[in-house]
NULOVEX-337906 format. One record per residue (C-alpha): residue number from 1; residue in one letter; x, y, z. Coordinates in pm, 1 decimal, padded with zeros to 6 digits. Layout:
<nodes>
NUM:A:X:Y:Z $
...
</nodes>
This chain:
<nodes>
1:M:11085.9:08876.6:09614.1 $
2:A:11121.8:09234.9:09739.7 $
3:A:11008.5:09246.7:10099.4 $
4:G:11171.4:09558.7:10238.8 $
5:A:11187.4:09657.5:10602.1 $
6:P:10909.7:09578.8:10850.7 $
7:S:10587.9:09763.2:10777.0 $
8:A:10459.8:10065.3:10962.5 $
9:T:10204.2:09855.5:11149.0 $
10:A:10462.4:09615.7:11291.4 $
11:D:10605.7:09722.7:11624.7 $
12:S:10622.3:09612.6:11985.7 $
13:A:10297.9:09795.5:12056.6 $
14:C:10084.3:09574.0:11835.0 $
15:A:09751.8:09554.3:12017.9 $
16:D:09623.9:09230.6:12165.6 $
17:Y:09404.5:09028.0:11929.5 $
18:K:09502.5:09240.3:11628.5 $
19:I:09716.9:09154.9:11326.5 $
20:C:10030.3:09356.5:11252.9 $
21:V:10191.8:09258.6:10922.5 $
22:T:10571.0:09277.5:10938.1 $
23:S:10658.4:09163.6:10585.8 $
24:P:10611.0:09220.1:10298.1 $
25:H:10498.2:09580.1:10268.8 $
26:Y:10147.1:09655.4:10145.1 $
27:G:10161.4:09695.1:09766.0 $
28:T:10498.9:09522.3:09726.7 $
29:D:10597.2:09353.3:09398.4 $
30:V:10664.0:08984.8:09468.0 $
31:S:10758.4:08666.7:09283.9 $
32:G:10882.6:08319.0:09369.9 $
33:Q:10897.9:08219.0:09735.3 $
34:V:10723.5:08479.0:09952.9 $
35:T:10711.6:08463.6:10330.9 $
36:I:10421.7:08640.9:10498.9 $
37:D:10530.2:08747.7:10849.2 $
38:F:10293.9:08897.3:11105.3 $
39:T:10231.6:08941.5:11474.5 $
40:A:09897.5:08870.6:11643.3 $
41:P:09931.1:08893.0:12024.7 $
42:G:09690.4:08666.3:12212.5 $
43:M:09592.1:08464.5:11906.7 $
44:K:09641.6:08085.7:11893.0 $
45:N:09542.0:07984.7:11540.7 $
46:G:09550.1:08133.4:11194.9 $
47:D:09593.9:08096.2:10821.0 $
48:V:09662.9:08288.5:10503.9 $
49:R:09439.9:08251.1:10196.6 $
50:I:09494.7:08341.8:09832.2 $
51:W:09262.7:08286.5:09536.5 $
52:H:09406.3:08030.3:09294.2 $
53:Q:09333.6:07957.6:08929.3 $
54:P:09168.2:07623.1:08836.2 $
55:D:09390.4:07316.7:08841.0 $
56:A:09359.4:06938.5:08804.0 $
57:T:09203.4:06903.9:09149.5 $
58:H:08985.7:07216.3:09145.5 $
59:T:08826.1:07249.0:08803.7 $
60:D:08571.4:07527.0:08861.4 $
61:K:08650.3:07792.5:08599.4 $
62:W:08623.1:08064.0:08864.3 $
63:G:08915.4:07923.9:09063.9 $
64:Y:08932.8:07834.9:09432.6 $
65:D:09049.4:07957.4:09771.5 $
66:R:09383.0:07803.3:09877.1 $
67:W:09470.2:07807.2:10249.4 $
68:T:09809.1:07784.5:10421.3 $
69:E:09831.2:07735.5:10798.4 $
70:A:09993.0:08013.1:11003.5 $
71:I:09972.8:07939.6:11378.5 $
72:P:10105.0:08217.2:11605.5 $
73:A:10378.1:08125.4:11852.3 $
74:A:10352.1:08212.7:12222.1 $
75:D:10490.9:08561.2:12151.5 $
76:G:10228.6:08616.8:11879.3 $
77:T:10464.3:08590.7:11582.6 $
78:A:10360.7:08381.6:11282.8 $
79:S:10455.7:08322.0:10922.6 $
80:A:10355.7:08131.6:10612.1 $
81:T:10549.6:08080.6:10288.4 $
82:I:10381.1:08061.4:09950.3 $
83:D:10512.9:08021.9:09596.1 $
84:A:10383.8:08328.1:09410.7 $
85:D:10475.6:08169.3:09078.9 $
86:D:10199.3:07914.3:09136.5 $
87:Y:09929.5:08184.4:09160.5 $
88:P:09777.9:08424.3:08905.3 $
89:S:10005.6:08704.0:08792.2 $
90:G:09919.3:09063.4:08869.4 $
91:P:09730.5:09186.5:09174.1 $
92:M:09730.4:08926.3:09452.0 $
93:V:09540.3:08968.7:09777.1 $
94:V:09647.6:08768.4:10081.2 $
95:E:09386.1:08736.4:10353.4 $
96:I:09540.4:08681.4:10695.3 $
97:S:09294.8:08544.9:10952.6 $
98:V:09354.9:08466.4:11321.4 $
99:W:09152.3:08369.9:11628.0 $
100:D:09220.2:08307.6:11996.2 $
101:S:09116.9:07941.7:12026.5 $
102:P:09368.9:07663.6:11952.4 $
103:P:09352.7:07437.6:11644.7 $
104:G:09046.9:07213.8:11655.4 $
105:D:08855.0:07446.6:11890.0 $
106:N:08603.7:07677.5:11724.3 $
107:S:08488.7:07847.9:12044.8 $
108:Y:08699.7:08156.9:11995.0 $
109:T:08627.0:08492.5:12158.0 $
110:H:08845.3:08718.6:11946.6 $
111:S:08926.0:08709.1:11576.8 $
112:D:09081.2:08942.8:11324.1 $
113:N:09158.1:08949.6:10954.0 $
114:V:09359.7:09172.6:10722.9 $
115:Y:09375.0:09199.2:10344.1 $
116:L:09734.6:09238.8:10225.3 $
117:S:09746.0:09363.1:09866.0 $
118:L:10058.1:09260.8:09670.9 $
119:F:10151.8:09253.2:09302.3 $
120:N:10275.7:08924.6:09156.4 $
121:T:10529.6:08998.6:08882.2 $
122:G:10560.2:08626.7:08802.5 $
123:G:10284.0:08372.8:08826.0 $
124:V:10027.3:08234.2:08584.8 $
125:D:09848.7:08437.5:08316.3 $
126:W:09482.4:08372.9:08395.6 $
127:S:09166.6:08560.5:08287.4 $
128:V:09351.4:08884.2:08218.7 $
129:G:09156.7:09110.6:07986.2 $
130:A:08899.1:08839.6:07909.6 $
131:T:08800.9:08893.8:07546.5 $
132:D:08469.8:08714.0:07502.7 $
133:T:08179.5:08944.7:07418.3 $
134:P:07930.9:08898.9:07703.2 $
135:G:07577.9:08788.4:07626.3 $
136:Q:07434.4:09112.4:07759.4 $
137:A:07619.0:09295.1:07479.3 $
138:A:07474.9:09073.2:07204.8 $
139:G:07387.0:09269.9:06893.8 $
140:L:07606.5:09563.5:06993.7 $
141:T:07949.2:09672.7:06871.3 $
142:L:08250.8:09734.6:07093.5 $
143:S:08281.9:10112.5:07084.4 $
144:Y:08524.1:10176.5:07371.8 $
145:D:08802.0:09959.1:07511.5 $
146:D:09072.7:10066.2:07754.4 $
147:E:09300.5:09780.7:07864.7 $
148:F:09531.5:10021.7:08052.5 $
149:T:09843.3:09920.2:07864.1 $
150:G:10018.0:10257.6:07888.4 $
151:P:10025.4:10590.8:08072.6 $
152:L:09693.5:10761.5:08138.5 $
153:S:09593.0:11065.7:07939.3 $
154:I:09430.8:11255.6:08225.8 $
155:S:09394.1:11604.3:08369.9 $
156:R:09172.6:11758.9:08633.7 $
157:T:08918.1:11897.9:08386.6 $
158:G:08970.1:11637.8:08114.3 $
159:V:08995.5:11913.9:07854.1 $
160:G:09231.1:11790.1:07583.8 $
161:T:09286.4:11454.3:07756.8 $
162:T:09108.3:11118.3:07756.5 $
163:Y:09003.8:11136.3:08121.4 $
164:A:08917.4:11393.4:08385.4 $
165:S:09051.2:11336.6:08737.8 $
166:A:08764.8:11522.8:08908.3 $
167:T:08390.8:11528.7:08848.2 $
168:P:08338.2:11695.7:08508.1 $
169:Y:07990.1:11820.4:08589.2 $
170:Q:08129.0:12090.8:08818.1 $
171:S:08325.6:12392.0:08699.7 $
172:G:08698.8:12326.3:08719.2 $
173:G:08633.4:11968.8:08833.3 $
174:G:08450.4:11879.6:09154.0 $
175:E:08492.4:11633.4:09438.7 $
176:F:08294.6:11433.5:09694.1 $
177:G:08366.8:11203.3:09984.9 $
178:D:08635.4:11211.0:10251.8 $
179:A:08945.2:11174.5:10032.1 $
180:V:09091.0:11440.9:09803.4 $
181:F:09091.6:11335.6:09437.6 $
182:A:09460.1:11395.6:09367.4 $
183:E:09588.8:11481.9:09023.4 $
184:A:09811.6:11266.0:08807.2 $
185:G:10172.6:11379.2:08830.3 $
186:S:10122.0:11542.9:09168.8 $
187:A:10307.3:11447.1:09485.9 $
188:N:10006.9:11230.2:09579.1 $
189:D:09948.1:11086.2:09229.8 $
190:P:09700.4:10798.2:09284.3 $
191:F:09738.6:10640.8:08938.1 $
192:T:09985.3:10371.1:08832.6 $
193:V:09969.1:10138.9:08532.8 $
194:K:10120.0:09806.2:08644.2 $
195:S:10284.1:09563.7:08399.3 $
196:S:10108.5:09740.0:08109.7 $
197:Q:09792.1:09551.0:08207.9 $
198:Y:09626.9:09705.1:08512.4 $
199:L:09532.6:10047.7:08636.8 $
200:R:09596.6:10085.9:09008.6 $
201:I:09413.2:10361.6:09193.7 $
202:R:09563.4:10409.8:09539.4 $
203:G:09392.7:10572.7:09833.9 $
204:Q:09619.5:10664.8:10122.5 $
205:K:09669.2:10876.8:10427.6 $
206:A:09800.2:11218.1:10327.9 $
207:P:10148.7:11312.4:10452.3 $
208:D:10197.6:11536.7:10754.4 $
209:G:10138.5:11899.4:10667.2 $
210:F:09896.1:11821.5:10384.8 $
211:V:09633.8:12090.9:10330.4 $
212:D:09299.9:11998.2:10173.8 $
213:P:09274.7:12225.2:09865.2 $
214:Q:08898.2:12247.8:09913.7 $
215:G:08933.5:12344.7:10279.1 $
216:W:08721.7:12050.3:10395.3 $
217:G:08984.5:11916.5:10633.8 $
218:R:09024.8:11580.2:10457.3 $
219:T:09333.2:11378.0:10551.1 $
220:Y:09327.2:11110.3:10276.6 $
221:T:09399.1:11127.8:09904.4 $
222:S:09273.1:10901.2:09628.2 $
223:G:09176.4:10895.3:09261.2 $
224:F:08887.2:10950.5:09021.7 $
225:L:08854.2:10936.2:08645.4 $
226:A:08572.8:11021.6:08403.6 $
227:S:08548.6:10959.7:08030.1 $
228:M:08430.6:11314.2:07963.0 $
229:G:08570.7:11658.3:08041.2 $
230:T:08414.2:11972.3:08180.9 $
231:D:08381.2:12101.2:07822.2 $
232:G:08139.4:11819.5:07736.3 $
233:Q:08396.1:11650.1:07511.7 $
234:G:08499.7:11286.8:07549.5 $
235:F:08337.7:10947.0:07531.2 $
236:A:07967.2:10885.4:07588.1 $
237:A:07723.1:10627.8:07449.8 $
238:S:07348.0:10579.2:07455.5 $
239:D:07150.1:10254.3:07479.6 $
240:A:07476.9:10076.6:07556.3 $
241:Y:07637.5:09816.9:07782.4 $
242:F:07915.1:09944.5:08011.2 $
243:E:08145.4:09695.7:08184.4 $
244:A:08459.3:09706.6:08401.2 $
245:R:08664.3:09425.2:08554.8 $
246:I:08775.3:09533.8:08901.3 $
247:L:08956.5:09402.0:09207.0 $
248:M:08824.8:09619.7:09487.8 $
249:P:09037.0:09729.2:09784.4 $
250:G:08980.6:09574.5:10124.3 $
251:G:08976.1:09814.8:10416.1 $
252:Y:08745.2:10006.6:10643.0 $
253:G:08595.4:10317.9:10490.9 $
254:T:08680.3:10261.7:10124.2 $
255:W:08402.7:10349.3:09878.2 $
256:P:08501.8:10248.6:09522.0 $
257:S:08256.2:10279.5:09234.6 $
258:F:08198.0:10227.2:08863.7 $
259:W:07908.4:10438.5:08737.5 $
260:V:07763.0:10625.5:08441.1 $
261:M:07583.0:10958.0:08410.5 $
262:G:07399.8:11152.1:08143.1 $
263:K:07619.7:11386.3:07939.9 $
264:N:07344.1:11644.6:07972.9 $
265:R:07444.2:11689.3:08340.1 $
266:I:07759.4:11856.6:08203.2 $
267:T:07600.5:12047.4:07916.5 $
268:N:07273.3:12151.6:08084.7 $
269:G:07357.6:12149.7:08454.2 $
270:T:07070.3:12055.1:08682.3 $
271:S:06804.6:12241.5:08482.4 $
272:A:06682.5:11925.5:08308.0 $
273:P:06637.8:11563.0:08423.2 $
274:Y:06952.1:11351.9:08408.7 $
275:T:07024.5:10989.9:08491.7 $
276:E:07291.0:10832.3:08713.0 $
277:L:07337.0:10454.2:08698.6 $
278:D:07571.5:10303.0:08957.0 $
279:A:07695.1:09969.1:08819.0 $
280:V:07862.6:09907.3:09153.8 $
281:E:07930.8:10085.2:09477.9 $
282:Q:08133.3:09895.5:09738.2 $
283:H:08098.3:10010.8:10095.7 $
284:G:08390.1:09950.5:10331.1 $
285:Q:08188.4:09868.4:10638.4 $
286:S:08417.0:09566.2:10677.9 $
287:V:08762.2:09465.6:10563.4 $
288:S:08624.4:09211.3:10319.9 $
289:M:08399.5:09440.7:10112.7 $
290:K:08095.6:09213.3:10123.6 $
291:R:07833.3:09486.2:10076.4 $
292:T:07770.2:09588.6:09717.0 $
293:S:07494.6:09803.5:09574.7 $
294:Q:07358.2:09901.1:09234.8 $
295:S:07155.7:10220.6:09212.0 $
296:T:06940.7:10407.4:08964.0 $
297:H:06899.9:10781.4:09014.8 $
298:C:06693.6:11019.7:08809.4 $
299:W:06783.3:11368.3:08923.9 $
300:A:06557.3:11669.5:08860.0 $
301:C:06290.9:11427.1:08742.4 $
302:T:05922.5:11438.4:08829.5 $
303:P:05926.9:11253.1:09057.0 $
304:V:06294.1:11229.9:09159.5 $
305:V:06398.8:10863.0:09162.1 $
306:H:06645.8:10686.1:09391.2 $
307:D:06623.6:10307.6:09356.7 $
308:T:06893.3:10088.9:09518.6 $
309:H:06959.0:09715.0:09517.8 $
310:V:07188.4:09581.9:09793.8 $
311:Q:07344.3:09236.9:09822.9 $
312:S:07614.9:09077.5:10035.4 $
313:T:07708.6:08764.3:09840.3 $
314:F:07863.0:08683.5:09503.7 $
315:A:07762.1:08389.8:09284.7 $
316:H:08123.8:08332.5:09181.2 $
317:G:08453.2:08377.9:09358.6 $
318:L:08459.4:08551.7:09693.6 $
319:D:08384.7:08904.4:09803.3 $
320:A:08489.8:09212.2:09609.6 $
321:G:08816.1:09257.5:09799.8 $
322:R:08959.1:08909.2:09735.2 $
323:T:08864.2:08819.5:09377.8 $
324:W:08811.6:08991.3:09044.9 $
325:H:08456.4:09060.5:08929.7 $
326:T:08301.8:09221.9:08623.5 $
327:Y:08041.1:09488.5:08690.0 $
328:G:07811.0:09611.1:08416.8 $
329:V:07501.9:09815.3:08338.5 $
330:R:07290.8:09788.9:08021.3 $
331:V:07035.7:10041.0:07899.0 $
332:A:06800.4:09877.3:07650.2 $
333:G:06448.5:09983.1:07555.1 $
334:N:06249.1:10045.2:07871.7 $
335:E:06492.4:09858.0:08098.1 $
336:V:06812.1:09923.2:08288.1 $
337:N:06979.4:09593.9:08380.2 $
338:Y:07268.9:09546.6:08621.9 $
339:Y:07517.1:09257.6:08600.6 $
340:I:07791.3:09101.9:08813.1 $
341:D:08008.6:08839.2:08643.3 $
342:G:07764.3:08826.3:08353.0 $
343:E:07461.4:08744.4:08567.1 $
344:K:07169.4:08985.9:08587.4 $
345:I:07113.1:09089.8:08946.6 $
346:D:06866.9:09377.8:08919.2 $
347:T:06635.3:09549.0:08670.0 $
348:Y:06491.8:09897.2:08676.0 $
349:Y:06221.7:10037.6:08449.1 $
350:P:06287.9:10410.3:08403.7 $
351:A:05987.3:10633.5:08356.5 $
352:D:06200.4:10919.0:08223.6 $
353:S:06368.7:10929.6:07882.1 $
354:S:06690.3:11074.9:08027.1 $
355:A:06825.2:10718.0:08063.8 $
356:H:06852.9:10715.1:07683.8 $
357:Q:07070.3:11026.8:07671.9 $
358:P:07439.8:10970.0:07593.5 $
359:L:07606.4:10841.6:07911.3 $
360:F:07970.5:10881.2:08016.2 $
361:F:08142.5:10654.1:08269.1 $
362:M:08337.1:10715.5:08587.9 $
363:L:08569.9:10505.8:08805.8 $
364:D:08680.0:10614.9:09148.7 $
365:L:08814.0:10513.3:09485.7 $
366:A:08626.4:10749.9:09713.4 $
367:M:08632.3:10710.9:10091.7 $
368:G:08411.2:10772.0:10389.4 $
369:S:08067.0:10917.7:10323.5 $
370:G:07947.8:10791.3:10659.8 $
371:W:08179.8:10489.8:10681.5 $
372:P:08465.0:10538.9:10932.7 $
373:I:08804.3:10521.6:10761.5 $
374:D:09068.0:10299.3:10922.7 $
375:L:09348.4:10167.5:10703.3 $
376:S:09600.8:10142.9:10986.8 $
377:Q:09649.8:09766.9:10949.2 $
378:Q:09746.1:09805.5:10583.6 $
379:E:09999.5:10085.8:10615.7 $
380:N:09726.9:10346.3:10560.0 $
381:K:09686.2:10242.7:10195.8 $
382:A:09412.1:10086.2:09984.7 $
383:D:09468.5:09969.1:09626.5 $
384:M:09192.7:09933.0:09367.5 $
385:Y:09284.6:09755.6:09041.3 $
386:V:09104.3:09784.8:08706.8 $
387:D:09176.6:09531.9:08431.5 $
388:Y:08967.2:09702.7:08163.8 $
389:V:08670.4:09924.8:08085.3 $
390:R:08464.0:09834.8:07777.9 $
391:V:08149.8:09974.7:07623.0 $
392:W:07932.3:09816.3:07355.9 $
393:S:07678.9:10034.6:07176.4 $
</nodes>
């Protein structure tokens, strides 16, 4: 395992009742025996938790949550050792939880938890790039499939490349939120393809001296990609099912999304009605990313439509920041249906035909937009992983 030096959050000034991870670094590649070291002054009990694939004792196909005890010593230091080779390969999120009551006493006053994102280079191959055609795509043909097995073809405008790294419906590529959408190949490149299987989009605190190119005063950078460029060229599909398998980033203030929009927003501007369908927006109001929403927007319509479904639980696995989930949206006839892990969670009945225009998709790790950003306990980083994006039409 590659642990490196103590992390930026680990020092003698670690605040009372807070977790400071000392090793390994956020985002580290690990394998074999891995020791999680942290400090939590004032805390008396704790554990680390990692999602595990099914085994002989736990047969649920979605896996289970495996806990390892990590009780802080009198000086607040604690550790737990896990065998990474016994867990799923690829992105691995370790939840560290602590509280200030001793073992067996649930009457705690203070508690804290941190999501430590690592990458398991060993481990067990489990549910990577699941290949079964989902029921909601029945009768359709797979028309787009990116498994992120090689370098991205991406540029700011998307002209001449597969993806745009800024919103293609604004001249030159636009932005939103409280993090700059950095370009691939730049000093703050947010995109990495890991193990020829996963796209990682990293949001992070910008280095000292960074100047927001838009002049908005933003101090974080992150990533965005769209399947269409500012010239209206690229991938779009109508009356289709769009799906992505994503492990969202834990952390306060993150705002990752997978969404689709009418191509006519690029070609016609805002002069005609256009549809936006948000398959998922995760709002970082807590470390654990429990709040998810699906939204239907009909812009420039008569009347304008903004319909949002919000939920805080998942039928399978845990929250969005600990376990993989598939997020999808299907336009069919007079319905727009939203899915998580293959289960329909919301339906919208559009009154405007713009939902049947060709739609392009977008993936991003935006930040802020009303949610305070605080990534200090994870070395000022937040990693979003995408296993695949697929479209059936």
